[in-house]
C-alpha positions in Angstrom: 0.0 0.0 0.0 1.3 3.4 -0.9 2.4 5.7 1.9 0.0 8.7 1.8 2.7 11.1 3.2 5.2 10.2 0.5 2.5 10.6 -2.1 1.5 14.1 -0.8 5.1 15.1 -0.5 5.9 14.0 -4.0 2.9 16.0 -5.3 4.1 19.1 -3.5 7.6 18.6 -5.0 6.1 18.3 -8.5 4.1 21.5 -8.0 7.3 23.3 -7.0 9.0 21.9 -10.1 6.2 23.2 -12.3 6.5 26.7 -10.7 10.3 26.7 -11.5 9.7 25.4 -15.0 7.3 28.3 -15.7 9.8 30.9 -14.4 12.7 29.6 -16.5 11.0 28.1 -19.5 7.6 29.7 -19.7 5.9 26.2 -19.7 5.7 23.1 -17.6 8.1 20.2 -18.5 7.0 17.5 -16.0 4.4 15.4 -17.8 5.7 11.9 -18.7 5.7 11.1 -22.4 6.2 7.4 -23.5 8.8 6.9 -26.2 7.7 5.6 -29.6 11.2 4.2 -30.0 11.2 1.9 -27.0 11.1 -1.3 -29.0 13.1 0.0 -32.0 16.1 1.4 -30.2 15.5 0.8 -26.5 14.7 4.4 -25.6 12.9 5.0 -22.4 10.0 7.6 -22.0 10.5 11.3 -21.2 10.6 11.7 -17.4 11.8 15.1 -16.1 14.3 14.9 -13.3 13.2 16.8 -10.1 15.0 20.1 -9.4 15.7 19.1 -5.8 17.2 15.8 -7.0 19.5 17.7 -9.4 20.6 19.9 -6.5 22.0 16.6 -4.9 23.2 14.9 -8.1 25.0 17.9 -9.5 26.2 19.4 -6.2 29.9 19.1 -7.1 29.4 20.3 -10.7 31.6 23.3 -11.6 31.4 24.6 -15.1 33.6 27.2 -16.7 33.3 28.9 -20.0 35.7 26.4 -21.4 33.4 23.5 -20.6 30.7 22.0 -22.7 27.8 20.0 -21.1 25.4 17.6 -22.8 22.3 15.9 -21.5 21.9 12.6 -23.4 18.2 11.9 -23.8 17.3 15.4 -22.7 13.5 15.1 -23.1 11.9 18.5 -22.7 15.1 19.9 -21.2 14.6 20.0 -17.4 18.3 19.5 -16.7 19.2 22.3 -19.1 16.6 24.5 -17.4 18.2 23.7 -14.1 21.6 24.7 -15.3 20.6 27.9 -17.2 18.7 28.9 -14.0 22.0 28.6 -12.2 23.6 30.9 -14.7 26.3 28.5 -15.9 28.6 30.2 -18.5 29.3 27.3 -20.9 27.6 25.8 -23.9 24.7 23.4 -23.0 23.4 20.8 -25.4 20.6 18.3 -25.2 20.0 15.4 -27.6 16.6 13.8 -27.8 15.4 11.1 -30.2 11.7 11.7 -29.8 10.7 14.6 -32.0 7.6 15.3 -29.9 9.5 16.2 -26.8 12.6 17.5 -28.6 10.3 20.2 -30.1 9.3 21.3 -26.6 12.9 21.7 -25.5 13.8 23.5 -28.8 10.8 25.9 -28.3 11.6 27.2 -24.8 15.4 27.1 -25.2 15.4 29.6 -28.1 15.5 32.4 -25.6 18.9 31.2 -24.3 21.9 31.7 -26.5 24.1 29.1 -24.9 21.7 26.1 -25.4 21.4 23.9 -28.4 18.9 21.1 -28.9 19.7 18.2 -31.3 16.9 16.0 -32.4 18.4 12.5 -33.2 20.1 9.4 -32.0 22.6 9.8 -29.2 24.8 7.2 -31.0 25.4 9.7 -33.9 27.3 12.4 -31.9 31.0 12.9 -31.4 31.4 13.2 -27.6 34.8 14.7 -27.9 32.9 18.0 -28.2 31.9 17.8 -24.5 33.6 17.8 -21.2 30.6 16.8 -19.0 28.0 14.1 -19.9 24.7 13.6 -18.1 22.0 10.9 -18.3 18.6 10.4 -16.6 18.3 6.8 -17.7 17.3 7.6 -21.3 17.9 4.1 -22.6 17.5 0.4 -21.6 20.4 -1.5 -20.1 21.6 -3.3 -23.2 21.6 -0.1 -25.2 23.5 1.7 -22.4 26.2 -1.0 -22.6 26.6 -0.3 -26.3 26.7 3.4 -25.6 29.5 3.0 -23.0 31.4 0.9 -25.5 31.0 3.7 -28.1 32.4 6.2 -25.6 35.4 4.0 -24.9 36.1 3.5 -28.6 35.8 7.2 -29.6 36.7 9.5 -26.7 40.2 11.0 -26.8 40.0 13.2 -23.6 38.7 12.8 -20.1 35.0 13.5 -19.3 32.9 13.6 -16.2 29.8 11.5 -16.3 26.7 12.0 -14.2 24.2 9.0 -14.3 20.9 9.7 -12.5 18.7 6.6 -11.9 21.5 4.2 -12.6 20.0 1.3 -10.6 19.5 -1.0 -13.6 22.7 -0.5 -15.6 25.2 1.6 -13.6 26.9 -1.6 -12.5 28.3 -1.9 -16.0 30.8 0.8 -15.2 32.1 -1.0 -12.1 35.8 -1.9 -12.4 35.9 -1.0 -16.1 39.3 0.3 -17.2 39.3 4.1 -17.2 36.2 4.6 -15.2 36.7 6.0 -11.7 33.7 6.2 -9.4 33.6 9.6 -7.6 30.4 8.9 -5.6 27.3 6.7 -5.7 24.2 7.5 -3.5 20.6 6.6 -3.2 18.1 9.5 -3.4 14.5 9.4 -2.1 13.9 12.8 -0.4 15.7 16.2 -0.4 15.2 19.2 1.7 12.3 17.7 3.6 10.3 16.5 0.5 10.0 13.1 -1.1 11.0 13.8 -4.7 10.7 10.1 -5.9 8.0 7.6 -5.2 10.7 5.0 -4.7 14.4 5.6 -4.0 16.6 6.3 -7.1 20.3 5.7 -7.2 22.8 7.9 -9.0 26.5 7.8 -9.6 29.2 10.2 -10.7 32.2 9.1 -12.7 35.4 10.3 -14.2 36.4 8.6 -17.4 39.9 8.8 -18.7 40.7 7.1 -22.1 
């Protein structure tokens, strides 16, 4: 049976997220959208990360104008909204395979000169253009493994990698050559509010080719 306190707390958290969306983006980004590419390429649906969760996951993130950040499977762009709201000085990119949600991200980000939205398959980019990579579980485990293999074959410089909701596939990075775990934690509540209905794990890595 669901805990009514957790359900109410989560509802309040979502309402606060909506308010912050409206301030930064001019529209709400929180409604879940299933992916039409789930069976074809193993893409997961569009689920926006909670702002208070990002406060925890990205607490050690420091971006300079020389950095370049990409959200892989950015959905409607909640992570980019979080960063632009923080006033980060570097280029921010989101790639999203689902044109329905990519169009939402593209629409609201036009007001910010340092954000670019790419509609397409994450396997088609050159990640040497970025110093920081982020994922909020945009792909199923087998696809994630293939993506990690792609990074290992193509990256020529170190990157920092944030993987939010890594519970199903984050283990794949354990003890892999070049991957150094910075921290791994479980996240259920933040600042007195339950932000997830069930706990979500995240990990932060440094990859050096």
